C-alpha positions in Angstrom: -23.9 -16.6 -24.4 -24.6 -17.5 -28.0 -21.2 -17.0 -29.4 -18.9 -17.0 -26.4 -17.4 -13.7 -27.3 -17.3 -10.7 -25.0 -16.1 -7.2 -25.4 -14.7 -7.3 -21.9 -13.9 -10.2 -19.6 -13.3 -9.3 -16.0 -11.5 -12.0 -14.0 -12.3 -11.7 -10.3 -15.4 -10.5 -8.6 -13.8 -8.1 -6.1 -14.5 -4.5 -5.3 -13.3 -3.2 -8.7 -14.6 -6.1 -10.9 -18.2 -6.2 -9.9 -19.1 -2.5 -10.4 -17.0 -2.4 -13.5 -18.9 -5.3 -15.0 -22.3 -3.7 -14.4 -21.1 -0.2 -15.6 -19.7 -1.6 -18.8 -22.8 -3.6 -19.5 -24.9 -0.4 -18.9 -22.7 1.4 -21.4 -23.7 -1.2 -24.1 -20.7 -3.5 -24.0 -21.0 -7.3 -23.8 -19.4 -8.2 -20.6 -18.6 -11.4 -18.6 -17.3 -11.6 -15.0 -15.4 -14.8 -14.1 -15.3 -15.8 -10.5 -14.0 -19.1 -9.2 -15.5 -19.0 -5.8 -17.4 -16.2 -4.0 -18.3 -12.7 -5.2 -17.1 -9.8 -3.1 -13.4 -10.6 -3.0 -11.4 -10.6 0.3 -13.3 -7.6 1.7 -16.7 -9.3 1.9 -15.6 -12.9 2.4 -12.9 -12.8 5.1 -11.6 -9.2 5.3 -13.4 -5.9 5.9 -16.9 -7.2 6.6 -16.3 -10.1 9.0 -13.2 -8.6 10.7 -14.9 -5.3 11.5 -18.0 -7.3 12.7 -15.9 -9.2 15.2 -13.9 -6.1 16.2 -17.3 -4.5 17.1 -18.1 -7.4 19.3 -14.7 -7.2 20.9 -15.2 -3.5 21.6 -18.5 -4.2 23.3 -16.8 -6.7 25.6 -14.0 -4.3 26.3 -16.5 -1.5 27.2 -18.4 -3.8 29.4 -15.3 -4.7 31.3 -14.7 -0.9 31.8 -18.2 -0.4 33.1 -17.0 1.0 36.4 -15.2 3.8 34.5 -18.7 5.0 33.6 -20.4 4.6 37.0 -21.9 1.3 36.0 -21.7 -2.2 37.4 -21.6 -5.3 35.1 -20.7 -8.3 37.3 -19.4 -10.6 34.6 -18.7 -10.5 30.9 -19.2 -13.8 29.2 -18.0 -14.2 25.6 -20.0 -16.5 23.2 -17.2 -17.0 20.7 -19.4 -19.0 18.4 -22.0 -16.3 18.5 -19.5 -13.7 17.7 -18.3 -15.6 14.6 -21.8 -16.5 13.7 -22.8 -12.8 13.6 -19.9 -12.1 11.3 -20.7 -15.1 9.0 -24.3 -13.8 8.7 -23.1 -10.4 7.6 -20.8 -12.1 5.0 -23.7 -14.2 3.6 -26.0 -11.1 3.4 -23.4 -9.2 1.5 -22.5 -12.1 -0.8 -26.1 -12.9 -1.5 -26.8 -9.3 -2.4 -23.9 -9.2 -4.9 -25.0 -12.4 -6.5 -28.6 -11.3 -6.8 -27.6 -8.5 -9.2 -26.6 -11.1 -11.7 -29.8 -13.1 -11.5 -31.9 -13.1 -14.7 -29.4 -11.3 -16.9 -26.7 -12.5 -19.3 -25.1 -9.1 -19.6 -23.1 -8.9 -17.5 -22.8 -12.7 -17.6 -21.4 -14.4 -14.5 -19.1 -17.3 -15.3 -18.1 -19.7 -12.6 -14.6 -21.3 -12.6 -10.9 -20.7 -12.8 -10.0 -18.4 -15.7 -6.9 -18.8 -17.8 -5.5 -17.2 -20.9 -4.8 -19.6 -23.8 -3.3 -17.1 -26.2 -4.5 -14.6 -28.7 -7.6 -14.7 -31.0 -7.6 -12.1 -33.7 -7.4 -8.7 -32.0 -8.4 -10.2 -28.7 -7.7 -13.2 -26.5 -8.6 -16.8 -26.1 -9.5 -17.9 -22.6 -11.0 -20.8 -20.7 -13.3 -20.3 -17.7 -13.8 -23.7 -16.1 -14.6 -26.0 -19.0 -15.9 -23.2 -21.2 -13.8 -21.6 -24.0 -14.5 -18.0 -24.7 -12.9 -15.0 -26.5 -12.6 -11.4 -25.3 -11.5 -8.1 -26.8 -10.2 -6.7 -23.5 -9.4 -8.4 -20.2 -9.4 -6.8 -16.7 -7.5 -8.8 -14.0 -9.0 -8.2 -10.6 -7.8 -11.5 -9.1 -6.6 -10.2 -5.7 -4.2 -11.7 -3.3 -4.0 -14.4 -0.7 -2.1 -14.9 2.5 1.7 -15.2 2.1 2.8 -18.3 3.8 6.3 -18.0 5.1 9.0 -20.6 4.9 8.9 -22.0 8.4 10.2 -25.5 9.1 7.4 -27.9 10.2 4.6 -25.5 9.2 3.0 -28.1 6.8 2.2 -30.3 9.8 0.3 -27.6 11.6 -3.3 -26.4 11.1 -2.7 -22.7 11.3 -5.0 -19.7 11.0 -4.6 -16.9 8.5 -6.6 -14.0 7.0 -8.3 -16.4 4.6 -9.5 -19.1 7.0 -9.9 -17.6 10.5 -13.7 -17.2 10.1 -14.0 -21.0 9.6 -12.8 -21.6 13.2 -15.0 -22.4 16.1 -12.7 -22.7 19.2 -11.4 -19.8 21.1 -7.6 -20.3 21.5 -6.3 -20.3 25.0 -3.0 -18.9 23.8 -2.7 -17.5 20.2 0.7 -16.8 18.7 0.5 -14.3 15.9 3.4 -14.2 13.4 3.5 -10.7 12.0 3.0 -7.2 13.5 1.3 -5.5 10.6 -2.3 -4.3 10.2 -3.8 -7.8 10.1 -1.7 -9.1 13.0 -2.6 -6.2 15.3 -6.3 -6.1 14.5 -6.7 -9.9 14.9 -4.4 -10.0 17.9 -6.5 -7.4 19.8 -9.7 -9.2 18.7 -8.6 -12.6 20.2 -7.3 -10.9 23.3 -10.6 -9.2 24.0 -12.4 -12.5 23.4 -10.3 -13.9 26.3 -7.2 -15.5 24.6 -3.6 -14.9 25.7 -1.9 -13.4 22.7 1.8 -13.2 21.7 2.7 -11.2 18.6 6.0 -12.1 16.9 7.5 -9.4 14.7 10.6 -9.7 12.6 11.2 -6.0 12.4 12.4 -3.7 15.2 8.9 -2.1 15.4 5.3 -2.9 14.7 3.8 -1.3 11.6 7.2 -0.7 10.0 5.8 1.7 7.4 4.6 4.1 10.1 6.6 6.6 12.2 8.3 5.1 15.2 6.5 7.3 17.7 3.1 6.2 16.3 4.0 2.5 16.3 5.4 2.6 19.8 2.4 4.4 21.2 0.0 1.8 19.7 2.2 -1.0 21.0 2.1 0.5 24.5 -1.7 0.7 24.4 -2.0 -2.9 23.2 0.4 -4.1 25.9 -1.8 -2.5 28.5 -4.5 -4.9 27.4 -2.1 -7.8 28.0 -0.8 -8.5 24.5 2.8 -9.6 24.5 5.2 -8.5 21.8 8.4 -10.1 20.7 10.3 -7.8 18.3 13.3 -8.6 16.1 12.2 -12.2 16.3 11.7 -14.5 13.3 9.8 -17.8 13.4 12.1 -20.5 12.0 10.5 -23.8 13.2 7.2 -25.1 14.4 6.8 -28.4 16.2 3.2 -29.7 16.3 1.7 -30.9 19.5 -0.3 -29.6 22.4 1.0 -27.0 23.0 2.7 -26.0 19.7 6.4 -25.2 20.2 7.6 -22.3 18.0 11.4 -21.7 17.7 12.3 -18.1 17.1 15.5 -16.6 15.9 16.3 -13.6 18.0 19.2 -11.2 18.5 20.2 -13.3 21.6 19.9 -16.7 19.8 17.1 -19.2 19.4 14.1 -18.9 21.8 11.2 -21.4 22.1 7.7 -20.2 22.9 4.5 -22.2 23.2 0.9 -21.6 22.2 -2.1 -23.6 21.3 -2.9 -21.9 18.0 -0.9 -20.1 15.3 -2.1 -17.2 13.2 0.0 -16.2 10.2 -0.1 -12.5 9.3 3.0 -12.2 7.2 1.7 -10.3 4.2 -0.1 -11.0 0.9 0.9 -12.6 -2.4 -0.9 -12.0 -5.7 -3.1 -14.7 -7.4 -1.2 -14.5 -10.7 0.5 -17.8 -10.7 -2.1 -19.8 -12.7 -3.6 -17.3 -15.2 -1.7 -18.5 -18.2 -0.1 -15.1 -18.5 2.9 -16.6 -20.4 0.6 -17.4 -23.3 0.2 -13.7 -24.0 3.7 -12.6 -23.0 2.6 -10.8 -19.8 5.3 -10.9 -17.1 4.9 -10.2 -13.4 7.3 -8.6 -11.0 9.6 -10.8 -8.9 6.8 -11.0 -6.2 4.1 -11.8 -8.7 2.4 -8.4 -9.0 1.4 -6.8 -12.3 3.1 -3.6 -13.3 0.6 -1.0 -14.5 0.8 2.6 -15.7 -1.3 5.5 -14.2 -4.3 4.3 -16.3 -4.0 0.7 -14.9 -2.9 -0.6 -18.2 -0.4 -3.5 -18.1 2.5 -3.9 -20.6 0.2 -6.0 -22.9 -2.3 -4.0 -24.9 -5.9 -4.4 -23.8 -5.0 -6.2 -20.6 -5.7 -4.2 -17.4 -5.2 -4.8 -13.7 -7.2 -3.5 -10.7 -7.2 -4.1 -7.0 -4.4 -5.7 -4.9 -2.8 -7.5 -7.9 -1.6 -4.2 -9.4 0.6 -3.5 -6.4 0.5 -0.2 -4.6 -2.3 0.5 -2.0 -4.1 -2.7 -1.1 -7.3 -1.4 0.3 -11.0 -1.9 -0.6 -11.4 1.8 -1.2 -8.5 2.0 -3.6 -9.8 -1.0 -5.5 -13.2 0.6 -5.8 -11.4 3.8 -7.1 -9.6 1.5 -9.6 -13.1 0.8 -11.0 -13.6 4.5 -11.5 -10.2 4.8 -13.2 -10.9 2.0 -15.6 -14.4 3.1 -16.5 -12.9 6.5 -17.2 -10.5 4.9 -19.7 -13.2 2.8 -21.4 -15.6 5.7 -21.8 -13.0 7.8 -23.6 -12.9 10.3 -20.7 -9.5 9.2 -19.3 -9.4 11.8 -16.6 -9.0 9.6 -13.7 -5.6 8.1 -12.9 -3.7 6.6 -10.0 -2.4 10.1 -9.2 -4.5 10.2 -6.0 -4.4 10.5 -2.3 -5.4 7.3 -0.5 -6.1 7.4 3.2 -6.2 4.2 5.2 -6.7 2.9 8.7 -5.6 0.2 11.1 -8.8 -0.9 12.9 -7.3 -1.5 16.3 -9.0 0.3 19.2 -8.0 3.1 19.3 -7.9 3.2 15.5 -5.0 4.6 13.5 -6.2 6.7 10.6 -3.5 7.7 8.2 -3.1 9.9 5.1 -0.1 11.2 3.2 3.5 11.1 4.2 5.0 10.0 7.4 7.5 12.3 9.1 10.4 10.1 7.9 9.2 10.2 4.3 8.8 13.9 4.4 12.3 14.5 5.8 13.8 12.0 3.2 12.0 14.0 0.5 13.8 17.1 1.7 10.7 18.9 2.8 10.9 21.7 5.3 8.3 20.6 7.7 6.5 21.6 10.9 5.3 18.7 13.1 2.3 19.4 15.3 0.9 17.0 17.9 -2.2 17.0 20.0 -3.0 14.6 22.8 -6.5 13.2 22.8 -6.8 13.6 26.6 -7.0 17.4 25.9 -10.1 17.1 23.9 -13.4 17.7 25.8 -15.5 15.1 23.9 -12.8 12.4 24.3 -12.7 13.0 28.0 -16.5 12.9 28.3 -16.5 9.6 26.3 -13.8 8.1 28.4 -11.7 7.7 25.3 -8.5 9.7 25.9 -5.9 7.3 24.6 -3.8 8.4 21.6 -2.9 11.6 19.8 -3.0 13.4 16.5 0.1 14.2 14.5 0.2 16.4 11.4 3.0 17.4 9.1 2.9 20.9 7.5 5.0 22.1 4.6 6.5 25.4 6.0 7.1 26.7 2.5 3.5 26.3 1.2 1.4 25.8 4.3 0.1 22.5 2.7 -0.7 19.5 4.8 1.7 16.7 3.9 0.4 14.0 6.1 -1.5 13.1 9.3 -1.7 10.2 11.8 -4.8 10.0 14.0 -4.4 7.5 16.7 -7.7 7.9 18.5 -11.2 6.6 19.0 -12.8 6.9 15.5 -9.4 7.6 14.0 -10.6 6.1 10.7 -13.4 8.7 10.5 -11.4 11.7 11.7 -8.6 11.3 9.3 -11.0 12.1 6.4 -10.9 15.8 7.3 -7.2 15.9 6.5 -7.7 13.8 3.3 -10.4 16.2 2.1 -8.1 19.2 2.8 -5.3 17.6 0.8 -7.6 16.6 -2.1 -8.8 20.2 -2.3 -5.3 21.5 -2.3 -6.2 23.9 0.5 -3.6 25.2 3.0 -3.9 23.9 6.6 -5.1 27.4 7.6 -8.5 26.6 6.0 -9.2 24.0 8.7 -7.4 26.1 11.4 -9.7 29.0 10.8 -13.0 27.0 10.5 -15.7 26.7 13.2 -16.1 23.3 14.7 -19.0 22.0 16.7 -18.4 21.7 20.5 -18.1 19.2 22.0 -16.8 16.9 19.2 -13.8 14.7 18.5 -13.4 16.8 15.3 -12.3 19.7 17.5 -9.1 17.7 18.1 -8.6 17.5 14.4 -8.6 21.3 14.3 -6.9 21.9 17.7 -3.6 20.3 16.5 -3.3 23.1 14.0 -4.0 26.0 16.3 
């Protein structure tokens, strides 16, 4: 770094920032990537990689307990909680090390360690500080991500709570875990700890779990989780925590205050963007009320030559949408400009069974004034699901009666995150639902259920 000037500075080594740094360097630009802690973002370090690793362990334990369903006898199932977390940590380190190795022996892209902040303009670009180093950059991409949103609960500052960012640092299996929040993170982690052997109580401030999903889908998943012994308290808001053994948590409910007890507390109440210490005021870049950055369909902010990618730009907060943000940005910087945020983004809740989702919910479609046909197929009717002993759940699809287009789908089923891609592909192709209806599927497969709902 002879002159400390870069064509591009990317702040944050997440799923958009890392591939973008390498791609821009390959295109001949001088590029730096600033990362204050670990490469890989939330996905590698505490999100996708470790959570899916421990959920896999939890599923093995669950299947072992169901051994008699398959004509087998497993006398006892013993959970090595430290071993489960250790396996997840190992996968995190392997992924992190692999990402870091790609920066070894090269100064383009350069990897800069430390907190990055704007310090104003410099000519046609920007002045910034990364750690103790002052640099300039022609264009800046903000890929700074989000962190756990800590709610305003009296007494919380006196409690060592778990959240999405620190759960992997734990070592003790809670005897009774109270989860505040009934969204994606709360349900996935609640089921994980339950299958490890913890009692689990989930507190949700809304009238249903997964409030962005259709009520019938959310209620079905709640019923399945209740069968595993998870307790749900809906329309309940945590207002006070008293430290001790056990913790005493005061909830505001429709019937007044209620006190519940637990030995550990897990906060899963949403995410907040890491935009509060970037020096954005020095370049006149404002955030939304919740701290996110407003971008256009090209991921450009309201300040020229400053871009945003990943969770910080609002909208879909998924690893796969962040990676697609990389493709959008590269498209802008190469002069192509064909890729934009006009896209179909599927997603999943990795409970067991999984909930794979794409497109509109039924409520959204009706609010949009669509004339829809709703079709539903129970997984217990699928031959492969019966043979696998995985008959829980159903598939629900929405069809536009005027165009025969698929508007949305919910796949609550084993491998739901995989099966939903058939619908996403159909929607991306702009093909009518009859394309899938009239196709030939292998028998016996779970994908037959994906087709059967359309017959």
